[in-house]
N, C-alpha and C positions, 0 to 999 in steps of 0.2 A: 088830412084827418088828424084829430087831436083828442086826447082824453084828459080828464081832470083828476088830479091826485093831490090831496092836501092843499087844495086851493091853487095849485100850480098847473099851468097848462103844459102838457107833455105831448110833443109831436110823435105820434106812433111810428111814423116812418123813421124818425131819428132813433127811436128805441130799437126798431128792427135793425137799423144799420149798426148800432153799438153791439147788439146781441150776437152778431156774426163777425165782429172784428176782435182782434186780440185784446185781452184784458188790460195789458200795460205794455204796449210796444216800446215805449221810451226806456223801459228798464232792461230790455233784451241785450243791448250792447254791453252794459255794465255786468250783467249776470254771465254772459258768455266769457267775458274777460276773467271774471272770478273763477269760473269753472276751469278755464285754461290754466290759471295759476295754481289752483288747488289740484287739478288733475296732474300737472307735471310733478308737483311735490309728491303726490300719492304714488305715481309711477316710479319715482326715485326712492321709494321705500319709506316715506314719511307717513306711516299709518295713522298718526294722530290727526291728520287733516281729513280723514275719510268722512267724518260726520259733517264737517263744513262743506265738503264737496257734495254730499247728499242733500244738504239744505239748499245749496245753490242750485242744484239740478231741480229740486222740487219748486223752488221759486221761479226758475225759468219756465217750467211747465205751466205754473199758474199765470205767468205773464203772457205766454204764447197762446194758451187756450182762449177760445172765445167764451163769452158768458153762456151761450147755448151749450157748448161742450162741457163747461163746468157744471151746469145744471144736470146734464145727462150723467156725468160722472158721480155726482152726489146722489142723484135720485135713483139711478139704475145700476151703474157699475159696482159701487161700493156695497149696497145691500145684497145684490144678487151674488156678488163674489163671496160675501160672508156666508150666504146660504150654501153655495156650492162647496166651500171649504168644509163646512160642518158636515155636509153629506159625505164628502170624501173621507173624513175622519171616522164617521159612523160605519162606513163600509170597509174601512181598512185599506183604502186605495193607496195612500202614501206608503204604508208598510209593504204592500204588494209590489209597488214600483221599486222599493229599495232592496227587496229580496234578491233580485238578479241585477246584473250590470248591463243588461240589454233592455231596450224598450219593450213595453207590453202592449198588445193590441186590445181593442175593445172586446172582442170575443173572449180573450183570455181573462180579462178583468171581470167580465160578466159571469163567466164560468166559476171563477173563484169567489165571487160575492153573492151570486144568485140574483143580481139586479137585472132588470130588463135592459137588454143591449141598446135599444133605442134611447131609453132614458139615460143610460150611462154615457152614451155618445154625446148627448146634449150637455151633460154636466162636465165631461172631460174637455169638450170644445171651449167651454167658458173658462175652465181652469187654465187652459192653454192661453186663452186671450188675455187673461189678467196676470200672466206670468207666474202662476202658482205651480205649474208643471211645464215641461217642454214638449211640444208637439214635434216629433222627429219626422214623421210623414203622415199621410192621411190615415187616421184611425190608430196611430201608435204614439205612445207617450213614455217619457222618462222623467227623472227627477232633476231638480235644481237644488240649490242650498235650502230654499224655503220648504219645499215638499219633503226633502230628506230630513229636515229638522222635525217636521210634523209627523214623521213616521215613528217618532219616539214619544211615549206617553208623557214624559216629563214636560214636553212642550205642547203637545196637542191638548193636554188638560187645561192649559191656559185659555185656549179657544173655547173649550167646552164649559169652563167655569164662567166665562163672560156670557156665553149663550144661555147658561142656566140661571143667571141672576142680573148681570149688568146690562146687556144689550137691550132686552125688552124694557128695562127700567129707563134707559136713556131715551128710547123711542117714546116712552110715556111722558117725558118732560113737558112737551108743548101742551098736552091736554091737562096735565096736573096744574101747570101755571095758569092756564085759563080758568080752571075751577077755583084757584086760590087767589085770584086777582093779582097775579104776578108779584107776590110777596116772596122774599128770599127764604127758601127752606132752611129751617134751623132745628128740626126735630127728627131724629132717626126713626121715630115711629109714625111720622106723617110726611112721607116723601113719595116720589113716583113708584118706588118698589111696592109699597103697600097697595097702591091703586091698581097696578098692573097685575099683581098676583092675588089680589083680593084677600089680604092677610092683615092681621094686626101685629105680626112678628116684626121685630127689628131684623136687619140683615143677618146678624150672627145667630139669632134664634131661627130664622128661616134656613140657614145653612145647617144648623144642628138638626132640624126636622127633616132635612133632605140630605142624608149622609153622602150620597154619591156626588152631588154638587159640592158639598162641604169638603170632601176629600180632594176634588179637583181644584177648589179654591185654595186649599193649603199647598197644593203643588204649584199653583200659580205664584204664590208668595215666595216659593223657593227660587224661581227663575225671574222674579219681578225686576231685580236690579242688575241682572247679568248684562254685560256689555257697557254698563255705565261705570263711571269712576266710583271707586269704593273709598269710603272715608278713612280706612286703615292703610291705604296704599301710600308709598313715599310721595311727598309733594302735596298731600291733601291735609290731613290732620296729624300733628306730631304726637303719635301714640306714646312715645317714651316719656312724655311729660306727665302721664298718669302716675308715674313712679315718684313724683314729687307732690307735696313738699317734704314728705318723710318716707323712709323705707317701708316696703310692704313685706310683712312676715308671711310665713308659710300658711298660717291659718287665717290671714286677713283676706277679705273679699276684694278682688281687683275690680270686677265688673259684674253687674246684674243685668241680664238681657230681659227686660220686662215685656211680656207679651211676645216673646221671641219665636213663636211658632215651633217648627221642627228643628230649630237651631242652626239655620243656614248662616246667620250673621256671626254668632259666637263660634261656630265651627271654623268659619273663614278667619276669624281673629286668631284662634288657636293655631291654625295651619300657617298663617303668614307671620305670626309672632310667637313661635314655639317656646321661646325662653322667657316669656313674661312671667313675673312672679305672682303669687296670690291665687285665689280661687276664682273660678268662673261659674256663675249661676245662671241657668236657663229657667225662666218662669213662664208658664202658660197654663191653660185649662187642662185637666187630666186627659180628656179625649185627644187633644192636640199632642200632648207629650207622649201619648201611647204610640204615635206615629213617628216619633223621633228615635228611630232604631239604630242610627249609625253615628251616634255621638262619640267623640273622643272620650276615653275613660276619665280624663281630668275634668270634664264638664259635668256639673251637678244639676240634674233636672229637679225642679221644685214646683209643685202645683200651687198656683196663686191666681187670685182674682185681683186685677190692678185697681179696682174700686175700693178695696179693703186695705187695712193696715199693712204696710210693707214690713215683712218679717226680718229682712236683712238690714240691720242698722249700720250706718257708718261705712258703707262700701266706698271705694275710691271713685267709682263711676256707676251711674244708673243710665242704661241705654234704652231709648225708645225709637224703634224704626217703623215708620209708617203706622204709628199708633194714633197720635194726636190728630192727624188729618182725617181720621175716621169719625171724629166727634166734634159737635158744636162747642163753642167756648164754655158753656155752663157745665158740660160733661168733662171737658178737659180740666177744669178746676178740681173736679172730684178725683181725677186720675193723678193730678200733680200734688194735691195736698198730702197724701200718704208718703210720697217721695220726699217732699220738702221736710216733713217731720222726721224722716229717717236719716237725712243728710247732716253731715258735720260742716259747719261754716268754715270756709277757707281751706277745706280738705276735700270734701266730696264734690263731684261734678255731675251735672245732668247733661247728657249728650242726646240731642234730638236729631235723628236722621230723616229729614223730610224735605220736600220741595220748599224753597223760598221763592215765591213767585215774583219775578221782576215787575216793577211798577209800569214799565214800558218795554215792548219788544219781547214778551214772553214766548218761550218755545211751545210748539203744539203738544209736546208730550206732557208738559205741565198743565196747559189750559184744558186739554181733553180729560186729564185726570181730575181736574177741578169740576168739570161738568159731570163726570162719572160719580164723584163723591156727592154731589148735589142729588143725583138720581137715586142712589142706593142707601145713603146714610144721612142726608140732610146736612152734610158738612161741607168742607171746603179745603182748597190749597191756599195757604196764607202768604201774603206779601211780608216783607221784613217788618214793616211798621205794624202789621197785624200780629205777627209773632211777638214783637217787643211789647206790645200792649197786653197781650194775653199773659206773657210770662211775668211782666212787672206786676200785674194785678194778682198773680198767683204767688208772689213773694220771691221771685228770682231776679237775678241780674244777668243779662246777656254779656258774657265775656267776649265772645267773638262769633261771627258767622263765617264758617269756612266753606268756600265755594271754588270749584275748579273749572266748571263750564256751565252753560246755561240749560243743558238738557239732563244733567244729573241732579240727584238730590244733594242738598247741602247738609252740613253738620253744624247745629247750633249748640255751642258750649255755654252752659249756665252754671252759676253758683247760687246757693241759697243766701238770701239777704237776712242777716242776723241783726235785726233792729226792731224796736217797738213800732216803728212806722209801718214795717211790712205786716206786723200782726194786725195793725189797725185796718190796713187795706184788705187783708184776708178776712177779717171778721165781718166786713161789710158785704162780702160776697154771698 
């Protein structure tokens, strides 16, 4: 028996044979060897190889799984797991499991939550099957690192923020692209989010009109880069070079954190570099700054819309973390122009902390974020060539792209171009 697809004859028996065979058996020996090497290093205390070990293990699973198993994982395990985790957060299951050091039974959890015991048993079985909790014996469960972490709002809000804005939008991408003839989205007011939620709001307007989701989103931003390399750590970006080419006085501004949210980045900088001279300015919308309640006294909050004139002139550095990836190029130009106008050539620096997508072999954390940006903002994660084009057109010169690994965000260091040529380019935009 055979079927026709794209004018090629495909033997259905051959398809069935491939569907139940490992995806890439030829890769298994190499991946096992890599796991052994990284595993031994990890067991010897080299924690830096943990991510490589995890990537190798994930690649081994992908190679060993059959296509049918992969289909089942993508179609059923992942979305049903997502639903079960959200239900457990809503019911406070993870918090209840953390409250005591002993496992809790389904009747105990049902009594504490008011949920139907039969329903709760089904949810907990699935959470155990996907390793979100540990099933100690029939009908009893306890925590692991994942469920312990989700018992704390700081992290569970990340799940709820995605559930309230991102996940439905991602699911809407196929239908949106069918409707738009598979054109690349480039408008934050015309992307899957608007279709899914039947709104004309941009993402940030949607969050403002839904304050619960908005607060969860701001919490997500606080933990967004945890566990990844930080640009201000030793071996990444030479922070001390911000003190050159001239000394920084007491009243000079060292760094402006533009659109810095609740101040997680600028607070980290103050904590890790307590002796840095100069002033530190945190800028964001008033509603966001109102939630920045634990700032170091030396950090100055300032209400500011980054589409308007930059009030701080001549700062040593203007810092943008996960800002430009929220916007298509035309909007990025409107964000960059006020910064360019405020900067002093050969003195001020623009520091962009964002993914620089590899042209080949990109990590899933970057590629999944790229798809997410498409769905909620009509924007993208840029490759180095795309970054350089954008910044050159905006009147900047890329000094260096600082990168330490392929799953963390990079730091793009720029300076303003002081020439009539840059003015000509800018005026054409």
